[in-house]
Steps between C-alpha positions, in 0.01 A plus 500: 500500500372753237631435153526772247372450147760393250595777269371316196151467665499878548603550145221264382250682726603827348461361148146379592416841643625672178291262303200574714554875467491470123159603376408170353733273706687211336337341194378140507805374307720666761297368792539156342878536496506641857298193620726249314817683630389524859408124499845401335686699761347296775553174315874584460527603864327185609733283292799664662351446846440134425874461401637687800279471793531219762189609685206268436236776531694743272535209250123430512424871452741529205340199339154659543629813334632306204179297467257781551673764288564257219128419491414863481750555219352215310146654539617846404688372186203297400272802539731733311519237213118468504449875489783552245678735745873517468644589842680829471819582692472826696677709773321305776598156372855625431525639853368176641765292305775731604406467861467129472844464352638707791318293750612164348869627505467590858336183604765293318764638737313393808465154665321332796282707729621824347372386154167375647437824676586729201307272260185506722532874570516556120188285458308707750594827344454368144148365559395808680618707202323271255178514696524887505559501122202257441273728710617835387617450137439174332134434584392864448706536167393154343259563213433143411257327723677159481843654576346682798329182605825315496667757722199508737504124510874473605484784755389281794790263430750795504350603828536147643856494385557828683342358819708175465823701451422711807430198705825341386680828585372478846608131517847605398518744792466808294 
């Protein structure tokens, strides 16, 4: 079954594309905010999945999202503090938050297999969007070598999350 991307993922991709089209792209403080926001979104979705899903594999995946993305956020906040960079809210992070709020509201209305399938489909689309943003906007726009290095360091984990979510999607019969 082919799933369409949730509207908020499309909006986030559009925001990332607009950032990429800007001559200089997002600034390091904006990138820092995007990174923290993107991770927090997945932490929040994972917590919801832990509270709603009865599927052992979905529960394990949700816990991995909470653990891994919390770890990245700790690293990002520590780096921003070290560099004296104050993360700056921007159109991309606002678009991500708006989409996340819509997704959480939608997921809260679902239960059972319907919840699991929607949560996992969202995770596939979201991790793909984040990978695209990392490759096309965040890494090319980052000016600070340590910030760029952090993004490059976490990229393989995001790709692994995408692969895991796709595998889970297949296991759920999607």
